[in-house]
C-alpha positions, 0 to 999 in steps of 0.5 A: 499500499505504501508503494502506491502512496509513494507513486502519488508523490504526496509531498508535491502537493505542497505545489497546490498550496498556490490556489490559496494565494487569492484569498490570502492576498484578498484578505479572506483567508479566515473567512469560511465561506471562501476557505472552504471552497479553496480547501475542496479545490486544493484536494482537487488538484492534488489528485489531478497532479497525482494522476499526472505524476502516475502517467509520468511514471509510466510513459518514463518507466524505462529512462527511470530505471537507468536514472540513479534516483528516479529508478527508485520510484514505485513503478520503474523499481517494479513495486507497482505494476503497470496495470496498477500505475494506470488505475491509479491514475484513472482513480485520482483523475476521477476523484479530481472531478468528482470533488469539483461540485463540492466546492459549491462555486457559482463558476463550477463550469469554468473549474471543470474547463480549467482543470481539465486544461491543466491536465491536458497540458501536462499530459502533452508536456509528458509526452513531448513538451518537456523535451523542448528546452526553455518551453519545458520550464515555462509550461511549469510556470504556467501550470502554477498560474493556473493554480492561482487563476483557479483559486480566484475562479472557485470563490469568484475574486479577481486575481490581479496581474501583480499576482499573475506575473510574481507567480511566473516569474518565482516558478520560472526561477525555480524550474530553472534551479531544478534544470541546473541539477539536471545538467550537472547530473548530465556532466557527472554521468553522461547521463540525460535525465530529460531529453531537453537538457541538451538545450542548456548548459552551466553558462545559460542556466546560471545567467537565465536563473540571474536574470529571473531573479533579479526581474522577479525582485524588481516586480516584487518591489513595484508590487509592494509600492504599486498604488493599487496594491496600497489602496486595496490592502490598507497599508503602505507597509507591504514593501517591508516584506520584500527583505524576506524574498531578496534572502529567499532568492539569494539562498536559492542561488547560493544552493545552486551555485555554491553548494550544488543543492538546486534539486527539487524545490519542494525538497529544499522548502521541507530540508532547507531551514534557511528557506523555511525560515524566509518562507515563514518570516514572509508569511507571518509579516505579510499576515501581520500587516494585511490582517492585523 
């Protein structure tokens, strides 16, 4: 049973907390009529994400078997059969769509369309699009933007262009740091962890990551000092949260360039105490500024 749970990659469900961004930034996080539908949506995204992970592992099973880390995945290691993988994929997808009516959202039809589109986009990513350099990391970032937009749709909250841009930039940055880890493995072993890795090299990844980090930071500064944001949040002190963003970005760059620890962003969030401190500090300071 534990191997089937591992197949779903529950640790990766942390990525789906992006659906809470609209109610957090609109000062509705503590209101049950907003929180409960978003929690249901979160569960739906967890299931649709797990369905995609199952398909990805089924699709890449032969390549995973020669990868030093991915060979331990349930299907690649033989602990879960191919048939079992397909059953779990269908079960997760069915559950994801079955949860949507439970949100009781006035925008339920749009939720089916967005989540269905998210699933199809990622299936296309698993089959072909992840083999194309730059497009692969862009699709990952778009997936997070879709999470945020769906979080707004479920509770009928308008999602600002600032939130969309910040989500895209931050997740693009994280995706690029992950490609650095893939390229380092390629240099050390000669094995291609993904086909698209031939479209990258160390110089390009380092420079692209630095550029995106710089744009992200400038965009965040502009967001915190925007008259629109100041008026909506009724405070001019949002800029005080910028230090946490700067520290977090620098830590990721340090892990990537200095320590060579640019693997899964989710694992970094779970294991890196410095990053945990930055994220917690940012959340607490933002919460204090806009809720207290």
